[in-house]
N, C-alpha and C positions, 0 to 999 in steps of 0.2 A: 745458366752456368757458363760465363763468358771466359773464364780462365784468368781474370784479373786477380792479383795478389791483394787480399784485404788486410792480412796481418801476418807477421812472421816473428818467430822467437826461437831461442836456444834453450834446450833442456839441459840442466846440470844437476849435480848431486844435491844442491840445496833447494831446488824448485822443480817439481814435476807438473805443477798446475799453472795454467795461464788463462786469464779472463779477457775476452773480447767485449768491450763495452758496446752495447747495442742501443743507440739513441731511439727515443720514442718515434715510432713511425706513424702512429695514428692515436687519436684520443679514445681511450677505453674507460668509460665510467665504471666505478666500483659498485655503484648502487643503481637500482631502478625500481619503479613502481610496478609491482606484479599483480595488483588487484585490478579488476576491470575499471573501477572508479579511480580517476587521476592518472591513468596510464598515459604515457607519451606526452606528459606535461599538460594534459587537458584540464579544463576548469572543474572545480568541485563546489559543493554547497555545504553550508554549516550542518554538522551532524553526520556527514559522510564518514565512512571508515576507509582508511587507506592502508594498504600493506606494502612495505618496502622490503626488498631483498638485497643484502649486501654480499658481495663475493670477495673472498680473501684467498691469497695464493702465497706459498713459500717459493720465491724465485731462486733459492739457493740449492746447492747440491748436498746440503746437510740440514738436519733439523734445526728449527728456530722457533722462538716464541712469537706469537702474533697477538696484537692488541687492536681492538675495534672500538671506535666511538661513534655514537649517533646522537647528534644534538638537535632536539626539537626546538625550533625557534618560534617565529611568529605563527599564530593561528592553529597550533596543533596541541593536542593533549594525549599523553601516553596511555595506552590500553594494555598491551602485553608484548612479550618478545619470546623468541625461541632460544634454545641452547644456553639456558641459565643466564641470560643477560640481566644485569642489575641496573636499576633506574634510580636516579636521585636528581631532583629539580630539573627534570626534562632531559637529562643526559643518561644514555644507556651505554653500558660498557660490557664488552666481552673480552676475556683473556684466555688464550689457548696456548698450552705449553707443548714443546717438542713436536711441532708439526713437521711431518716427514718432508723430505726434499721434493720440491715441485708439487706438493699436495695442495689441492684447492678445496674450498668448502663454502657454504652459505649460511647466513643467519637472517632471520626475519624480525621485523618490528612492526607492530600494528598501532596506528594512532587514529584519533578522532579529530575531525576538523572542528575547531572550537572558535575560530576567528569570525569576525563579522564580514558581511558582504562588502567587497571593495578591497579587502586585505589580500595577502598571499599566504598560503601554507608553505612554510620554509623549513627545510631540514638539511643539516650538514653531516656528512659521513667521512670517516677517516680510518684507514688501516695502516698499521705500522708493523713491518716485519724486519727486525734488525735495523739496518740503515735505510731501508726502502719505505717511504711514506707515500701513500696515495690518498686523494680526497675527491669528493664529489658533493655538489650542492644541488638539491632538487626543489623546484618551486611549482606551485599550482595556484592560479588565481581562484579566489572565492567569489562565486557568482550566484545570483538567485535562480530559481526555477524559471523556465520559459525565456532564457537569455541565450545569446550567441556571443562567444568571446573569441577575439582574434589574438593569437599568441605568436610572437616572434622568438624562436628558440635558436640561439647562436651556439655552434659547436666548432670543435677543431682546435689544434695546437696554436693557431694564430690568434685566438681570442684571449684578451687579458682576463685574469681572474682564475677562479677554481674550475675544475672539470665540471661540466654540466651547467655552469652559470657564469655569465660575464659580469665583471664589476664595473659599472658606470661607463660602458662604451659610449662613444659619442656619435657613432654612425647612425644615419637616418635611413629608414626603409619605407618605401611607399607602397601602399595597398589601395587598389581600386575596389570600392564597395558598392554593390548595387542591391537594393532592397525592393522586392516586388510582392504584389498580392498574389492570391492563388491563380488569378487569370493571367499572370505574367506582366501586369501593368506596374510601372514604377510607382512606389508609394509617394503620396503627396504630403505636404507639411514637413516638419522637422523631426529628426530622430536623434535623440541625445545619446552620448556614450560617455563612459568614465573608465578609470583605470590608472595606468601610469601617466596618462594624459586625458584631458576632458575636452569635449566639444560637441558639435552636432553637424549632421548632414541633411540634405534635402533630397532623399530618394536615391541619388547616385552621385558619389564624389570620391576624390582621393583623400586618404588619411595617412599621415606619417607616424611611425612608431620609432622611438629612439632605442637602439640597442636591444637588450633582452627585455622588451616591454610588452604590454598587452592593453587592449581596450575591450569593454563589454557594452553591448546594447542590451538593456534590461527591460524595456517596456514595449516591446514589439508585440503585435497581436499574434496569437497562435495561427499557424498556417502561412506566416510571412516567409517567402522564399528569398534566398540570398545567393549571390555570386561574389566571391572574393578572389581577387587576382593580385599577386605580388609582382611589382615591377622589378626587373633584374637589377642586381646591385654589384657594381664593380668590386672585384677582389673576393667575392663570395660565390660559392657553389650551392645551388638549391638542392636539398636532399628530400627525396620522396617521403611523405608523411603517411602514417596509418590512419589519418583522420578523414580520408576521402579525397585527397588532392588528386586532381586529374591533370592531363597533359596541358602544358602551358602555365603551370603554376596556379591554377584555379581550383578553388574549393567551393562546392555548392551544397545546399541543404535546405531544410525547412524548419522554422521555429516551432517548437512544441513544448510541452511541460518539462520534458527531459532537457537538461542543460546541454547546449551545443558548443563544440569547440572547433576552431579552425587553426591548426598548428602549422606554422611555416618554419622549416628548419633551414638555416643558412650556415654553411661550413667554410672555415678559412684556416689553412695550415701555415705554419711558419716555414717558409722556404729555406731559411738559413740553417735549419736543422737537417743535415743530410742523412739519408738512410744508408746503413752499411749492410746489416743482415736483415733480410725482410722475412716476416712470417710467411710460411708456405713456400719459401724459396729452396732450391736444391744447391748443395755445396759439396766441395771435395776437400778433405783434410789430407795433406801430403807430407810425408816424412822424408827428409834427405839426410843421409848419414855421410859425414865427412871423415875421412881416414887420415892417419898421421902423415901419410905421404902427400897429403893435399888433394887427393882424388875424392870425388863424391859420387853417390849413387842413390837414386830414389829407392828407398827401402820399404816404403809402405804407403798405400792409398786407401782412404776410407771415405765413402760417400754417405751423406746424410741429408735429411730435409727438416726444416724447422716446422714445428707444429703451429696451430692457430694462435697459441699464446706466446710464440716467439722463443720457445725453449726446446732443447734436445737433450735426451738423457744419455748418460754413460757413453761419452765419446772416448772410446779406447783405441789405442793404436795396436795393430797386430803386425808383427814383422813378417817378412818373407811372403807377401801375397803371391798367389800363383794363378788363381782363376777368378771369374766373376760369379759372386753368390748373391742371392736375394733372401732377405728375411723380413718378416712382418711382426711388428711389435705394438703393444698397447701404448698409446701416446701418453698416458698418465702414469702407469705402473712400470712400464718397460718390460712387461711380461711378454714372452714369445707367444704369438697367436697361431692357431691352426685354422684350417678352412679357408674359404674364399677361392676365387678363380681369377687368374691373372694372364696377361698377354704381353709378349715382347714384340714391339712393332718397329719396323724400319722408319726412322724419322723422316727420311727423304721421300719414300714411296707410299708410306702409310700401310703397307702390307704387314699382316701378322706373320711373324717368324716362328714364334714358339708360344704354346699355351701350357699352363701348368697350375697346380694347386699347391697349397701349403699344408703339409701333413706332419703330424708329430711335432717335436720341438726342434727339428733340424732345419738348417738353412737349405735353400734350394740352389743347386748348382746348375747354372745355365750352360748347356753344352758349348764347349770351346769352339767347335767347328762352325757354330752359328754366328760367332762374333768376329767382326773384322776390326782389328786395332785401329783407333783413331776415328772410327765411324760413330755417328750419333744414333742413339736408340731411345725408345720410349717404353717405360713400364706402365701399363694401364691396368687398373683394378676393375675387372668386369663384374665381380660380385664380392662384396666384403664378407668377412666372417660374420656368423649370426650375431646380431646385437651390436654391430659396429656400422658406423657411417662410411660412405665412400670417401676415399682420399684422392687428392689431385694426382694427375699423372706425374711421373718422374722422368726427366730427360737426362741421359748419361752419354758420355763419350768413352768408348772402349780404350783402355790404356794401351799405348803402342808398345810399352815394355812388356806387356803380358803378365804383370805381377798380379797377385791376388787382390781383388777388390770386392767389397761387400756393399750391396745396395739395401738400405734400410727404408722401409715404408712404414710410417706410423699411422695407425687408425685410432680414432676416438670412438668410444662406445656411443651408440644412440642414446639420447637422453630426452625423455618425455615427462613433463610435469603436469600432473592432473590436479586441477583446482575445482572443488565443489563449493560454490558460494551462494549466498543469499541474493536472489535476483534484484532485490530492492536496495540493500545496504552494501553489498559486496563483501560482507563478512564471510570468512571461511567457515564451513559448517563441520560439525562433528556427527558421526553416526551414519546410519544408512548402509546399504550393501550395493556394490557396483561390480561390473564385469567388463573385461575387454576381450573382444572376439575378432578373429579375422573376418573381414567383410565378405570375401568370396566364399570361404568354406564354412564359416560359422564356428570354427574351432575356438574353444575357450582358451584364452591365453593366461588370464589372471582374474581372480576375485579379490576384493579388498573392501575395507571399511575406512572412511576418512576419520582422522583423529584431531581435527582442528588446524592442520597445517597442510601444505602441499604434499602430494604423493609423487615422488620422483622415481621413475622407472628407468634404470640405467642398464644398458646392454641387454634389455629383454626383448625389445621390438626390433624388427628388421627394417633397415633403411629402404625407403621407396615403397613399402607395403601400406595398404589402407586397412584401418581398423575401425571398430564401432565401440564406443563407450556407452554402456547401457546402465540404467538405474534399476536394479533388481528390487530394492526396497529403499524408499527415501528416508532421510533423517526424520525423527519424530517431529510432527507439526508442519511438515512440508509436503507439497504435492509431487507427483511423479513428473520428471522432466523428459522431453523427447530425447532419443538417443542422439549422440554426437558422433559424426563420422570425421576421421582425420587421417592424414597420410604422413608417415614419418619421413622427414626430408633426407635426401641423400647426403647432404652436407652435414658436418658434425655440429649442428646448431641445436641449442636447447629450444624445444617448442613447448608452449603451454596450451593445454586443452582445458577450456573452462566449461563447466556444466552449471547452469544457473537454475536454482529451484525457487519456486514461489511458495511462500507460506500458505497453508490452508487458511481460508477466510470464510467464516460463518457469521452471518448477520442475523440477529434475533430481533424480530419486530413484534411488539405487543400492541394490539389494536382493540379499540372499543367496539363491542358488538352492538348491533342494532336491536332495539326492543321489538321491532316489527317483524323482521324476517331472519334474524340471527346471522346477519352478515356484517362486515365492517361498516361502521358508520362514517362514510366518506373517508375511510382510511385514517381516522384520527388516532394518533399515538396515545397509548395509555401508560401513564407514569405510575411508579410506586408499587409495582408487582415484584415479589421476590421469586426469581426463577433459578433453576438449577439444571445443569447438564448431567445426564446419567449415561452410564455405559449401556451396552445392549442388554446386559443382565440386570439392569436397574441398580447397580452399585454406583457410588459416586465417581464421576469422572474427575481427574486431577489435572491441574494446569501443567503444561509441559515446560513452560519458561516464564520468567518474570515479564510482565507486561499486561496491558488491557486491564489494569487494576488488580492483577493477581500476582502472587508469588508462586514460584515453581513448587508443585506438590500440594497446593491448596485445592479444596473443593471449588468447582466452578459454580459459585453462587453469586448472583448479582441482582441489582434493582433496576427495573426498566426506567428510562428517562424520556426526554423529548426527542432523542435521536436513537437510531437503531444501535443495539449493543453489538460491538464488533469483537469477535474472538479470532485473533490473527495468530496463526501458528500454535494454537493451543490444542488442536484436535488432529488425530491421525488421518491421513488421506485414505479414503475408502472405508473408514471406520463407521460403524453403526452406533447411533446414539439416540437419546430421548431428550426433549425439552420438558421439564417437569415444573409445575407451579407449586412452590412452597406455600405462598400466601398471596392472594390477589390484592390489587389496589382496593382501597376503601370504596365500597359501593358496587363492587363487581364480584361475580361468581367465579368459582374455580373452573379452569379449563382442563380438558382431558390431556394426558401426556401425548406429545407429538413425536413420532419417530422420524429420523432423517439419516441420510448417508452423506458423508463428506466427499466432495468431488476429489477424484484421484489426481487431477492435473493442476490443482491450486485455483480452479475457477471459483468465483464468489458464489456461496450458497446463501439464500435468503429463506429463513424460516419464519412463518407468520403464525402467531398464536392469538386467538380471539377470545375475549372474555365477555360474556353477557352481563348486563347490569342486573343487580338485585332488584326485585320488584315486589312491593308490598301494597296491599289494599286494606285500609283500616276503616272499620265501620263503627258508628255510634248510634245506638237505638234506644228507644224506651222499652221497658221490660214487657209491655203489653202489645207492642206493634211490630211491624216489619219494615216500617219506613225509617229513614235516617232522622236523627234527633239533632236539629241545628242548635248553635249557640253555646256549645260546651267548649271550654278552654282545655285543649288536650295536649299531651306531650308524649315523647318516647324517651326513656332513660336507658343508659347502658349499664353494664355490670358494676360500674363505680358510682352509680347514682347521678351521673352527669346527663343533663337534658341535651339531646342531640337534635330534637325537632319539636316545634310548637305550632299549633294551629287552632283555629276555631272551627268546630264541626259545621258542616253545611248540609245542603239538600242531597249531596252525593258523597259517597265514601271518599276519604282522603287517600291519595295515591303517592307512594314514594318510589322513585326510580333512581338507581345508582347513588343511594344515600347511605344505606346501612351495610355493615360488613357481613360477608357471607360466612355462615357457620357460627356467628356470634349470637348470644342470647340477649334479648332486650325485654323491656316492660312497657306496655301501653298504660300510661298513667294519666289520670284526670286531675288537672290543676284546679279547675273550678267548673262545676256543672251548671247547666242553664238553671235559672231560677225555678224553684219548685221541684227539683230533683235532688236525690241524695248522691253522694260521691260513690262511685263504683270502685270495687277492689281492683288493684293492678292486675293486668292480664299479661303473663309472660309468654314469649314466643322465641323461636330460633329461626334465623334467616337461612333459607335453603342454600346449599353450597353449589347447586347446579344451575342456579338462575331461574328456577321455577317460581311461579307467582305464589306468594304467601298471603293468605287471607286471615285477618284477625278482627274479632268482633267484641265489643263491650256494650253491655246493656245497663240502663239506669232505672231505678225505682223512684217514683214520686215521693216527696217528703210527706210524712203523715204525723199529725199531732192530734191527740184526743184531750179535750177539756172536760173536767168534772167539777160541778159546783155542789158542795155539800155543807151540811151544818157541822157543829162540833162533834156530833155523834156519828158522822159519816153518811147521813141520809141525804140523798140527792134533793137539790132545791130547784124549783122553777121560778121564773119571773125575774131573775137577775139579768141586768143589761151589762154586757161585757164588750170589751174591745181588745185588740192585739196591737201593742205599740212596739216600735223599733227601739234601738239602743238610745236614740235621741228623744224618745217619747213622742215621736210622730205616729199618727194613726196609720197602721198598715191594713188591718181588717176592721172596718167600722162596726157600729153597734149590732150586736146580735143577742137574742134573749134565750135564756136557758129554758128547757122544757121538762126538766126532771130526768132527762136522759143524757148520756155522754154526747158531746158534740165533736165530730171528726172534721179536721181541716186537712185536705189532701192537695199537694202540689201548689200550695200558695206561699209557703214560707221557704226561705233559702237555707240550704244545709250549711251548718257551721256557724250561723248567725244567732246572736242572742236577742230575744224578744221579751216583752212584759205582757202578762195577762192582767188587764186593768178592769176594775169594776166601776161602771158608771152609776149604776143604781142597784141597791141591794133589794132582795125580796122583802115583802112586807113583814115587819117584825124582826128584821135582822139589820145588823150594822155592816157598813162597808168593810171589805177586806183590803189589806195593803196589796200593792202590785206584786205579782209573782213573776220572778225572772226565770226564763228557761232558754236553753240553747238547743237548736234543732241539730240532731246528730248528723254527722257527715255521711255515715253509712246508713243504709236503709234499716229502719226499725221504727215501730210505733212508739212515740213518746207520749206518756200520759202526764198531764199537768192538772193538779187538784187544787182548787181554791176553797178555803173554809170560811164561812161566815158565822159569826157569833150572834146569839139572840140579843135583842135590846134588853137593857136592865129593867128589872121589875119596877113598875110605878111605886113611888114612895120609898124606894130602897135608900138606905143611908150609906150604902157602900157602892163603889164602882170598881172595875178591874181593867187591867191591860193584859193581853194574852200573847205569849211568844211560842211559836211552834216550829218544829223541824220541817223544812220545805219538802224533804224527801219522804218522811214517814208520817207527817201530820201530828206527831206527838209533841206535847208541851216540853219546853226547855227550861230547866232550872238554872238559877244563878245569873240571869240577865238583869243588868241594872238599867232602869229608865230614869231620865231626868225630865221633870214636868215643869213647864214654864207658864207663868200667868199671861193674861192678855197683854200686859205692858212689857213682857219679855223677861221679867225677873224670875229667878228660880222659885218654884212653888214647893216641889217635893221630889225626893229621890226614892224610888221603890225597887224591890228585887222580886223576880219571879220565884215561886215556890216549886215543889215537886211536880205539880201538875202543869206548870208553865204560866199560872196566873199570878199577877201582882195586884193585890186588893188594897184599897185605901178609901178614906172617907170621901163622900161626894163633895166636890168643891162647890163653890158658889157659882151663880150664873156667869156665863162668859165662854169664850172660845180659848181653849188651851192647846199648846203645842208640846210635843214630847219627842225624844229621840233616844236611841240606845247609846249609853255612855260607857258601857262595859259589856263586852260579849261574854257568853259562856265559853269555857275552855273547849277548843276544838272547833269553834265556829268563827266565820268571818264577821268582822265588825261591819256595820253599815252606817253611812252618813245620812240616810234618809230621815226627813222630819215629817211627822204625822200630826194630826190635830183631832180634837173632839170638842163638842159644844154642849154646855150644860144650860138647860132652859127649864125654869120652874122646878129645879131639883131633879131633872131627868136628863139622860144622855140622848141627844137628838139623833135621828136616823142617818144623818150625813157624817156621822163620826166614824173614825177608824180606831178600833181598840185591839184588833188582832193583826199582828205582823209576823213575818217568817224570817228564819235564819238558815244559812247554808253552811254545811261543814267546810272547814278549811282544807284545801287540797294539799297534798305533799308534792313539792317540786324537787326533782333530783337533777343536780348539775354534774356533768362529767368533764374530767380534765384528761386529755390524751396527747400522745406524741404525734406530731403532724406527719411524720414519715412512716412510722410503724403501727400507729393506732394503739400503742401500748398505753394502758391506764396509768396515770401519774398521781402519786401520793405526794402530800406535802405542799400543795399549792394553797396559798392564803387568799381567800376570796372575800369580797365585801358586796353586799346587796343593798341597793339604794332605792328609795321610793321615787315617785314622780317629781317630787321637789328636790331630789338630789341628796336627800338626807340618808345616812347609813341606818339601816334597820336590822342588819344581821351580818355577822362575821363568822368565818369558819375555815377549817383546813381540810382539804380532801383526804379521804381515808385510803387504806391500802388498795382499794378497788378504784381509786380515782374519783370517788363520788362525794358529794356534799348535799345533804338533805336540808330543805328549808320549807317551813310551814308559814305562809303569809297570814297576817292578822286581818287584813282587809283587802278588798278588791282594788284594781288599778294597775298601773304600769310600773314595772320594776326593771332595774338594770343590774347586771352582774359584772364586777370589775376585779381584775387581778391586782392584789397588793404586793404579793411576793411570789415569784415563779418557783417551781420545783428545783431542787439542786441540779446544777448542770444545764439548765434551760434558760432561754432568753424570755424575760417578762414581755407579755404581749400588751399592746395598748388597745386592742380590740375589746369590745364588750358585748355581752348578750342582752337581748331585750325579751322580757316575759310579760304576758298580759294575764290578769286574773279577772274574770267577769263576776258579776254579782251572784251568779248561781254556782260559782266555784270552778267554772271551766278554765283550763290553763292552755294557753297557746304561746308560741314563741320559739326561741333558740336555746338549746340546753347543752351543747357540746362545745368546749373551748379547747383550742389546740396550742401547743408550744413547740418551738424548734430548739434543737440543741445549740449551745453557745457557738460552736464552730460553724454551724449552718448559716447563721445570720439571715434567716428568712423571716418575713413578717408573719405574725400569727394571724389566723383567720378562723372564721366560724362557719358552721354548716349544720345540717341535720335538724330541720324544724319538724314539729309534730303537734298534734292536739291530744291531750290526755283523755283517757276514758273512751277511746273510739276503737271499734274493730270493723273490719270490712267484709263484704261478701261480693265476689265477682263471678260472672258466668259468661261462657260463650255459647252461642246457639247457631248452628249452621242451617237452621230451618227458617222458613218464612219466604215471603214473596218479594219484598222491596229490594233489599240489598242483594240477596242471592239471585233474584230475578235479573237485576242489573248486571251481575257478573255473567250470567248465562247469555246475556245479550252481546258480550264482547266476542270478537272474532277469535277463532282458534289459531294456534301457532301456524304461521305460514299463510294465513288468509291475507289477502291484499285489498279487500274491499272495505277498508276503514275510511270513513268519510267525516267531513264537517268538523265539529268542535272536538270530538273525541280524538281524532288524528292530531289536531293542532295541540290539544292539551298534553297528550302523551309526548309529542315531539318537544314541546317546551320543557316539560318536566325532565325529560331524558338528558338535557344539556346542563342541568343545574348541578353544581358540585356541592356535596355535603360539607358543611362547616360545623365543627363541634363547638357548642356554646356552653361555656362553664359559667353558671350564674347562681346567685343566691336566691333563695325564695323571697318573694315580695314581702314588704312590710305589711303586717296584718291590721294596720290601723283602721282600714275600712271595714274590718270584720268586728271591731269592738262593739 
């Protein structure tokens, strides 16, 4: 306070107010980054969250409306804002009405970095209070992880462009860059950089940056050390940065995964703008009254100090001052303050003259006897009122006139901003419970919960004191953070205390167990298991937030993959949970639930769950022995009838490891037994859930056929020479002679195949019988085949006969027509069998005649076989065949079903064709989806769809059916259709052989297989050697592949 006149004016009746224009003294940005990420113009990466805080102020002595705009330019996407900000096309607007005089406030806007690496995140802010407009532009380079960015930030009133950013300045700034390895050696080779300029250096060089520019080194190895020094620039003052700048303008550091920034601030003010009233300065307002006689007198003196924002409240003149008074006021509200401790000091000697406190709402009168007019004094604040910051000292000169003067000292409340943020993203968190305590005494000052924004404590904490911010309970999904100690500054500056929480992190690892010792098989990850996280009470745990493939509130159910399953921020710190297996991967058993507790400090928790492989041993034996029966074509079917495993049985049981699903039911099915054995009935079994060894056994009976040779009265005959022929009439069992007893053939004929009993030589006095067809049953059972011989005709008989009998009953068949042909092939005669099955006619002349069936009896299969007899000297020779058999026609049932639902379908028009492709039968499926067909002769038939049921797509697939000479039916009998909208191809399945039933059994007794099992080591034994160890190891790494296949064509069985 030098006494220079800064302004003068005259008060009249028309004007009582006068404004002193106060030019800008320093650059004060209206916006700043208040998140940890992007603070102080530092580099950011794509996906980072940045929080901006805008400060607005009413500079007038009366209420005004204030409008705020934030324009997100390049590289930023809007997320949210406070105080009801409205966003449209990246422009956020706030409008406040009737803001009180000199009232200030803040708004926040949060944005996500959306630009690509190499761009800048750019945002423009503007506040408008009546005629006063202020603006600030903030930028952050976008850089990749593991980079170091050098940023030149220009500030001050002498920089062209908007506050916080210069527009195309041309000044060049030089930086010396040195890059070193961890041992301090300068890097070799070239290191490229990009940004507002591009280039490369070789370990250590100078780089120039134009104006408000930046460069980024993006491909340096982690651990690279750097030293960056700015050369002084004429006309600019270097400003200390918060990024680690040390004395001499050097910034050092080390490259890591975290983005590194080296921010150099250079300030330049416009010297042509003179400062008149300076923030923090002490001033005196003096009133001089001029009287009518021309005399004048100093009639009032008022002393005041400008606050940090350059404003002073309620400057009122008080007439007739008498003494020196002191008062303490709130710098923002003008409210009179109480408390605090103050000293009056002699400015020349520094000695304390008077100590006092401010009590009540009264001014403090400084005793007049202590004041010397014209002398300089200092008012010093020893202790501010509770919740207020220290104010600067005030220097005063005592009025020589002794008139009343008032000294006003303005204090600002202490202001502490508490931010609770995500340690990784910088996002402000919601929830949790926190406390602030005095460090020395532990006294609780305040408890609070974060609400998604900063917590601002105004006037609560004492300037100069140290406090501890503690986390009593973290936000859901976050670990506890260490307490943060901070000291409230004595100056009235806003400080921000940031507490960073890490999300809880639980990694679930599913491993394949070893068959040998029940431990992880070289830590191989197991895919395809359904797992769930349960609470301590076994109820379903819910996701806390969106992420990791979950939506908030969903059950934590997931499928294991090739990587560990990460649950980040989904579980409460210190919470107790279980990992529960809903269903294991195919081929593996269920694991027991695993309990775990989430780390309280956000450390990574790894939970390992091990599944043992399912293990089955499948044995195939003969019914009479204990050894394995090799050569059987075996399979395993699932509940849908799909074959999941096929093999040929060998000398040892078949072993399946990690192939079948735990807890599922399967069937051991025989596709084809070894020759000489019947088909065994399917054996069902369920795979153990706990990975125990399951043992399944199937036994086979040998095929058994009994041959009887009888005359027409049923008496057994001996002396006949017989053979067994296959379907192609090849000899399977060569000549054997009947003895008058039944002949049993065991284990020589294949189950399911059709053979012929052929007579080579008839007993003396009998004629040869026609071949008798028979099919060996697939399931075990004794099949009896009877061949009947007729006696030779009586010598001199004028009549002969042909005989037709039922192959199953031996009874004669009426109504069969035979056509007899002469030796030259011409038709000789047509005859029909009577009630007894005989067709009698006159004895023909000598010669060899042929005959065949040209009309079958109703219900019997027609046959194409041709037989012959020879007439010699009026008698039928012994090599003649006059007795032939017929087999009843089987009924064939065709089923039409829905491919998806298996519903039976009526109304399908089907056509059955013979082997030549000629239609032999047409029909429509009934209400049960069935169509019955009785074939007239043996052979191959196909079933075709002529018209699909209503609403279904006609299928081009067809069924194939085989009818053998003895009436056995095999083939495919179920035809599928898809709905019209399905557009799926029709397909066929479900083959069977008519007239067969099965008998299967398991037996856990015996020496061979079960003895082999007993020879296996028990669980935990390690003395497995040789081939067994190798075979189990190989089988254990084979993955099961489900094979959907149709049954093989049965042509080889005809």
